[in-house]
N, C-alpha and C positions, 0 to 999 in steps of 0.2 A: 311799786306798790307791794307791800308785804302784809298779807292778812295774818292776824294773830288768832290762834285757836281760842275758842270760847269753852265754857264748861260743857256745852252740848257736844262739841267736838271731842272733848275728853271722854264723855260718856260713850261715844262710839268706839273708842279705843279699847274698851273691855272686850270687844269682839275680835280683836287682833289675835291671831294664833292659828293653830291647826286643830281641826275638829273632825269627829266622826258623827254621823247621824243615823237615826232610825226613824222612818216616817210611816204614817198611816194615812191613806186617802180613801174617801168614800165619795164617789162622784155623783151618785144619785140615790134617792130613797130606797130603791129596790136593787141597788148595785152592791156587790160584795166589797168588803174592806180589802184594799190592796196595801201591801207592805213593801218598803224599799229601804235600801241602805246606801251610804256613800260617805264621801269625805269633802271637806271644805277647808281652804286656806285663805285667811283674811290678813291683808296687809294695809299699812298706813301709806297714804300719799301726802307727804308734806305736813302731816299733823292735822290736816283739814278734811280729809276724805278717808274712807276705808273702802277697799276693793276686795270683794269675796268671790273666789272662783271655786266652783264645786263640780263634782262628778259623782254619779251614782246610778243605781239601777232604776229603770223606769217602772212605776207601779203596775202598768198594764201588761208589758211583755218582757220585762227583764233586760231590755237593751240598755246600753249606757247613754245617759244624757249628761250634757255639760251646761253649767249655768254661770252667770256673772252678775253680781250685784254691786252697785256703787251707792254709798250713803255719805251724806255730808249735812252741814247745817248752814242755813242762810240767815245770818243775824239781822239783816235789813228787814226781811219779812217774818222773822221769828218762827221759821218752820224748818223741819228736817226735809231734805230733798234727796232724790236718788233715782236709780233706774234698775231694771231687771231684764235680762234676756236669757233665753234658753235654747238649746239646739233642737228642742222638740216642737218649737212654734215660731212663727214669724212676727208675732206682736212684740213691740217695744214698749215695755211697761214703764211709766213715769210716776214716781212716788212724790207725795207731799204728806208730811205727817207731824206728829207731836208726841211728847213724853207725857205720861200721867204724873200726877202730883207726887207720887212715891218714887218716881224716877226709876221704875223697874220695867215699865211697859212702853214700848215705842210702837204706835199705831201708824201705819203707812197707808194712805188712801191712794187708789188708782182706778183707772177705767180700762176695760178691755172687752174683747169679744164675749158675747153671751155664751154661756155653756148650755149644751143640751142636757136632758135628763140623764143621759149616760155619761156625762162629763166631757164630751168633746166640745171644742170651740166651734161656734158657727162661722160660716163664711158669707153670711147674708148682710153684713154691715151693722147688725144690731150690737149694742154695747150694754154692759152692766157695770155697776160699781162694785169694787172689790176692796178688801183690806188685807194686808200682810201685817201680822202682829208679832213683834219680837219681845219676848219676856225673859228677863234675867232672873234665874233661880239661885244663882251663886256664881263664883268666879269660874267654875268649870262646867256649868250646866245652863243651857238656855233653850227656849223653844221658839219655833217659827210656826205660826198658824195662819192659814189662808181661809177667808170667808167671802161670801158673795151676798149682796143685798137682794132679797127676794121681792117679788111683786107685792107681797104683804107688808113690806117695810121692815122686815126682820132680817138680821144677819144670820146666815147659815154657814157654819164651819164645815169645810170639806177636806182639810188636810192639816195635820199636825206633825212636826218633826222635832225630835229631841236631839239636841247637839251636846256632845260631851268633848271637852278639851282633851287633847292628847299631848304627850311629851312635855309635861310641865316640870 
């Protein structure tokens, strides 16, 4: 069985390459804005998946964190799918998402541990809905934003990272 890449798989391939990023995170309403920087390398796996491996300073203490993201497209269910893991937490994030009509914004829905007002993940088993949003601003610039759904039914953005392509 050989799966053939769809136009959605091709969309993901604009992420392939080497990137640097600058991020800002604000984990709570009374918390200061934390800044961090890092790098990410994205590669294709068989034309159907992209794998992004990153490393960068953690916004709270400057330690180095490592991340891995996988993204693909499921043509049967007509949804983007993927995962995210990081060396700073034990939760395995599972994505399901969609592109906007303009084909510039990929919204990835997931569920994970509830955050405290200070931005820490709880360990009491409670969960919240999250979204990671990838927006393409041009061939060499994209953003990744993370937001959480509040009790009031509104999305609250707590992190935005600007990625710039290197070595083109």
